[in-house]
TORRO-139860 format. One line per field, with one value per residue: chain; x, y, z of N, C-alpha, C, O in turn. Coordinates in steps of 0.001 Angstrom, whole numbers, plus 524288, in hexadecimal, padded with zeros to 5 digits. Atoms other than C-alpha are relative to their C-alpha. Example, Ala and Ser with C-alpha at 12.3 -4.5 7.8 and 13.67 -1.06 7.14 Angstrom:
<tilos>
chain = (A,A)
n.px = (8037A,7FCCC)
n.py = (7FB5A,7FB5A)
n.pz = (80000,7FFC4)
ca.px = (8300C,83566)
ca.py = (7EE6C,7FBDC)
ca.pz = (81E78,81BE4)
c.px = (80384,7FCFE)
c.py = (804B0,80442)
c.pz = (80000,802DA)
o.px = (80790,7FEFB)
o.py = (8049D,80896)
o.pz = (80299,80383)
</tilos>
This chain:
<tilos>
chain = (A,A,A,A,A,A,A,A,A,A,A,A,A,A,A,A,A,A,A,A,A,A,A,A,A,A,A,A,A,A,A,A,A,A,A,A,A,A,A,A,A,A,A,A,A,A,A,A,A,A,A,A,A,A,A,A,A,A,A,A,A,A,A,A,A,A,A,A,A,A)
n.px = (7FE6C,8001F,8038B,7FD98,7FFE0,803DC,80516,80012,80119,80581,8032C,7FF7C,801E3,80468,7FE7A,8006C,7FD98,7FAB0,7FC11,7FFA0,7FB47,7FFAA,8055E,8012D,7FDF6,7FA62,7FFBA,80167,7FB9A,7FBE6,801B8,7FF9B,7FA71,7FE2A,7FC93,80241,804A2,80211,80507,7FF49,7FE3C,7FAC8,7FC8D,7FF9D,7FC9C,7FAB1,7FE37,7FEE8,7FB32,7FBBC,7FF2C,7FDAE,7FA9F,7FCE8,7FF53,7FC4A,7FADF,7FE44,7FEDA,7FB2D,7FB93,7FEDD,7FAF6,7FC3B,7FB19,7FE3D,7FE28,7FA98,7FE57,7FC12)
n.py = (80349,80580,80387,803CD,80514,80397,7FE54,80171,805A2,800D0,7FDFF,8038D,80550,7FFE4,8009A,80585,8031C,801A6,7FF6A,80503,802E4,80010,8015D,8003C,804FA,7FF3C,7FC8B,80324,80384,7FCD4,7FF04,804E7,8011B,7FB87,7FCD2,7FAC4,7FEBC,7FB7B,80068,80256,7FC83,7FE23,8045D,8002E,7FBB0,8018D,80403,7FD3D,7FD00,803CD,801C0,7FBA7,7FF5C,80456,7FF0B,7FBAE,80216,80352,7FCA7,7FD15,8036E,80313,8029B,7FCEC,802FC,80054,7FAE4,7FEB4,7FAD1,80040)
n.pz = (7FBA9,801A3,7FD45,7FC81,802B2,7FDC3,8020F,80588,80031,7FE82,80450,80474,7FEF9,7FC6F,7FA7F,7FE87,80422,7FED5,8040E,802CC,7FE88,7FA4A,7FE98,7FA6A,7FDFC,7FEFC,7FB73,7FB69,7FF10,7FD93,7FA9E,7FD19,7FF2B,7FCF0,80344,80036,7FCE6,802C6,802B3,8052F,80426,7FE84,80159,805BA,8019B,7FE86,803B2,804E8,7FF5D,7FFD3,80564,802EA,7FE2B,80218,80597,80082,7FE96,80457,80479,7FF17,7FEED,804AB,7FFF5,80303,8003A,80569,801BC,7FED6,801AF,8042D)
ca.px = (7E557,7E924,7DFC9,7E3A0,7E80A,7DF25,7D369,7D71C,7D72E,7C9FB,7C493,7C99E,7C5B5,7BB21,7BBC8,7B790,7BEA0,7CC48,7D89D,7DA6D,7E827,7E818,7DB83,7D4A2,7D890,7E6F1,7E4C1,7DDFE,7E945,7F2E3,7EAD5,7EA33,7F907,7FA63,80119,7F7F2,7EDBF,7EA60,7DCFC,7DAC9,7DC49,7E80F,7EE4F,7EB41,7F1B3,7FDA1,7FE6E,7FD89,80877,81106,80F22,81236,81E6D,82327,820F5,82849,83386,83437,8343C,83FB1,847D4,84E6E,859BE,86540,86F65,86FF3,87346,88134,887CC,88F5E)
ca.py = (8531D,844DE,83A18,831B5,8246A,81D19,82541,822A8,813E8,81480,81CBD,81302,8063A,80A6E,80B1D,7FCF1,7F879,7F328,7F513,7EAB8,7E705,7EA93,7E3A3,7E356,7D50C,7D8D7,7E3B8,7DA60,7D0E1,7DBBC,7DEF1,7D0A6,7CF97,7DC0E,7E2F7,7EEA0,7F511,7FF51,801EB,7FB7A,8074C,80C52,7FEE7,7FF04,80C54,80752,7FB74,8044C,80CD2,80103,7FC5F,809C5,80AEF,7FD84,8010A,80DCB,806CD,7FCF9,807E5,80EF7,8034D,7FCD2,7F3D6,7FC28,7F14B,7F13A,7FFB7,80490,81199,8136C)
ca.pz = (7F9D5,7F725,7FABE,8064B,800D4,80A29,8061C,7F7FF,7FA7A,80139,7F62B,7EC17,7F2C1,7FC54,80B17,80C5A,8000C,7FF1A,7F755,7ECA9,7F145,7FFB9,802FC,81006,8114F,8103B,81A26,82390,821EF,82547,83160,83588,83415,83C36,830D0,83171,839DD,82FC8,82A13,81CDC,813DA,81B87,819E0,80B3F,809B7,8111D,8081F,7FC32,8018A,8047F,7F682,7F0EC,7F961,7F4FF,7E6BA,7E889,7EF5A,7E42E,7DA34,7E08B,7E469,7D909,7D6D9,7D2D0,7D333,7C458,7C391,7C2DB,7C1A2,7B50F)
c.px = (7FFA1,7FC50,8032F,7FFDE,7FBFB,7FA86,7FF6E,7FECA,7FA48,7FC67,80003,7FD54,7FB44,801BC,7FFF7,80221,80563,8037B,80095,804CF,80051,7FA82,7FF38,801D7,805D7,800CA,7FEC7,8045F,80479,7FEA1,800B4,805A6,802A3,80412,7FE0E,7FB7F,7FD3C,7FA9F,80105,8023D,8054B,80408,800C7,803AD,805AC,8022F,80147,8052A,804BF,8014F,8028C,805B3,80389,8010F,803F1,80586,8023A,80197,8054C,804A7,800CB,80563,803BB,80530,80214,80241,805C2,8012F,80442,8024C)
c.py = (7FA43,7FCBB,7FC36,7FAAB,7FC17,8016F,7FE93,7FA2B,7FEE6,801DB,7FC37,7FAC1,7FFBF,7FEDC,7FA54,7FC66,7FE29,800D1,7FABB,7FCBF,7FF5C,7FF33,7FFF7,7FAD4,80067,80368,7FCFB,7FC37,802EB,80141,7FB17,7FE7F,8044A,80336,80596,80069,804AC,7FED8,7FE50,803CE,8026E,7FBD8,7FFAC,8044D,7FED0,7FBF7,80273,802E8,7FC6C,7FE2A,80444,800DC,7FBB9,800C1,80460,7FE2C,7FCB5,80350,802B1,7FC9C,7FC8E,7FDB4,8030E,7FD1E,7FF9C,80527,800AB,80572,7FF70,8055B)
c.pz = (7FE4C,80357,8034F,7FD56,80217,7FE23,7FA48,7FF61,80136,7FBA7,7FB61,800F5,8039C,80593,801BE,7FBCB,801AE,7FB43,7FD3E,8016C,805E9,80237,805E8,8025D,8013C,804D5,80504,80165,802A9,805AB,80346,80126,8033E,7FD0C,7FF82,803D4,7FD86,7FDB2,7FA59,7FC01,8013C,7FE95,7FA17,7FE15,80165,7FC31,7FABE,80058,8002D,7FA7E,7FCB4,8018E,7FDCA,7FA2F,7FF14,8014D,7FB89,7FB50,800AA,8015D,7FB39,8008A,7FC8E,7FF75,7FA70,7FE0F,80163,7FE0A,7FBE0,7FF46)
o.px = (7FB8B,7FB74,80720,7FBC5,7F9DC,7F76A,7FB2B,7FBBE,7F7BD,7F877,7FC07,7FAB0,7F8EC,8055E,8034A,80180,806CC,801A8,80040,804AB,80132,7F802,802F5,80333,807A1,80445,80181,80571,806EE,80210,802CA,806BB,80761,807D0,800FA,7F91B,7F9EA,7F943,80540,80648,80840,80831,80528,8070D,8092F,806B7,8052F,80843,808CF,805E2,80619,80904,807F0,8055E,8072F,8093A,806DA,80541,80821,8091A,7FD30,808A6,802FE,8091D,806BE,804B4,8079D,7FEB5,8080E,805B3)
o.py = (7F890,7FDCC,7FA17,7F91E,7F8F6,7FE01,7FD43,7F8AC,7FBD6,7FF5B,7FB7D,7F8BA,7FB97,7FBD6,7F8AE,7F7A4,7FE68,800F5,7F6AE,7F7F6,7FB0D,802D2,7FFF8,7FAA1,7FE56,8026A,7FD85,7FB4E,800DC,80156,7FB57,7FBF8,80436,8052A,80913,7FC86,80730,7FA5C,7FF2F,802A9,803A7,7FD15,7FEDF,8034F,7FFFA,7FC53,80110,802C6,7FDB2,7FDB8,80331,801CF,7FCCD,7FFB4,80414,7FF91,7FD1B,801F8,8036B,7FE69,7F9F4,7FFAE,8036B,7FF79,7FEB3,8054A,7FE9C,80760,7FC98,80617)
o.pz = (7FC6C,807F3,8018E,7FB5B,7FF1F,7FCD6,7F87C,7FBF9,7FE84,7FA7F,7F8CA,7FD7C,80434,80677,804CD,7FC1F,80646,7F6D1,7FFD0,800F0,807DB,80427,808EE,806F9,80531,80800,808F0,805FF,8063F,80909,80798,80518,8040A,7FF59,7FDF4,80559,7FFED,7FC9C,7F83C,7F9AA,7FDA4,7FC83,7F844,7FACD,7FE52,7FAA0,7F84D,7FCAC,7FDF1,7F913,7F9A4,7FE34,7FC2F,7F854,7FB89,7FE93,7FA48,7F880,7FCD9,8011E,7F965,80377,7F7D1,7FDFB,7F9B4,7F9EC,80551,7FA65,7FCA8,7FBF5)
</tilos>
């Protein structure tokens, strides 16, 4: 059975720790700007997923204007 990603984050950084990129200060800023109401580790997992989705989109979208059929 796969480990829940949030449990994996907590296991890696500690329940009261923080992610090195998605820090608690960034999370608090998102809360203050009313961009999220999620718990910290749920928000971190969402940020990770957003980053992974963007990387996947970039990998599959490419400029094909230089290609031609011969």
